[in-house]
N, C-alpha and C positions, 0 to 999 in steps of 0.2 A: 504494500499499501504506499502510494505517494504522497507527500505535504497537497499536490490538486485534490488528488481522490479525496482525501478526508476534508477538502474546502468544498467539493462539490455535496458529497454525503450532506455535511452539516448543512450546509445552504438551504437544502432541499427539506430538512427538517425545521430549520428555523421559519422559511416561509410560509410551510404549512400553519403555524401559527397563527397569522392573519387572515381576515381581519381581526383585530383585538382592541378593547376600549380602556380607556386609563378608569378603574374603577371609582375611582376620588371626584374627576370633574367630566367626565364623560365623553372625554375627546375620543375619538375614534380614527383608530391608526390604520389604514384600508390596506398597506403593504409594507413589508420590510423596509423599503425605502422611504416611504412616508412616516414609518416609526424614527428612523434613523434622522430625518432632519427636522423632528419634531420631540426629541427626548436628547437629556446628556448622558454617554456613559460616566460610568462610577468604578474608577480602579479597573483592575485586570477581572476578568471573570473568574466565580468561585467553583471550588472542586473540592469536596468534602472527603479528606481521606485520613485515616489512620493508618500509621505504620505498612502503608504500601498496600492494606488490604483493600481487595477487591467489593468490598462493601458498597464502597461509593458508586458503585452499577446501579446501584439505586435509587440513588439522586440525582448523579452525573450531573457534568457542570451547568452552573448559571450564570447569565451576565444581567447584570441589574443597570437600571437606566432610570433617570430621573425624568417625571413628563415636565416639559417645559413651559407648560400651562399652570398648572398647580404644584409641583413638584413630587409628588407622591413616586415612589421609585415602585418600579415595574421589572419585574422578571421576564426573564425569556430563557428558558430552561430545555434541557433535552430528554425530558419524561415523555414525550413521543417516538424517541428512537426505541426501536424492541432492543431489550435487555442486552442479547447476543452481539448483536451490531456493537452496542455502547459500548460492551467490556472489549469488543476487538478495537474498539476507537481508542478507549484507556491503554489500554497495553500498547499501541500505537506512540501515543502520546508518552507515556513514560520511558520506552525505549528513545523515542526521538530527543526529548528533554535532556535525558542523560548525555547523549551523543554531542548533544549541543552544548552541553554544561548548565545550562539554563533550569528554572522549577518549572514544574507544570504548569502552574498560573503563568509564568510568561509564555509560556507556548503557545496558550489556550488567548491571551492576548495577541500577540502575532497574528494567529488564526482570525481573532475576531476583527483585527486590522486590514486583514487580507478579502474578510467576505467584504465588509462595508467598505472598500476601495471597490472591488466587483462593483456593487452594488451602483456604488457613485460614477463607475467607468474611470476611477484614477488609479494612481499607484499607493501602495501600501504607505502609511506612515512610517511604519517601521520595521523597517528592509534589513537590519541587521542582523536579525536573528536566524 
């Protein structure tokens, strides 16, 4: 599996989460692009891991962003990815982050930047990873 394969898989599942509505102000995000235009990312995506165990497969990575209208934090997660596929993606992420000498969160941040860049048709902001 290559980074491009991972991006392709992740983007499909992320885009399936739209349209979405902010639970506080009711703003409707029609598409991933509309969501990215009207929210602000918070830090790096989160992944819950404990001692490298695969129990994180139950939750999977989540990216948090604030609604630009009301400030509510909205989560885009990986709960719609089949568990076996999510486990494969997380194994790839652990191997890849070890090879690059970065954390899994840093790798997820890089992947999120690449997806965002694809959505907007630009170059990723963090190309050093």
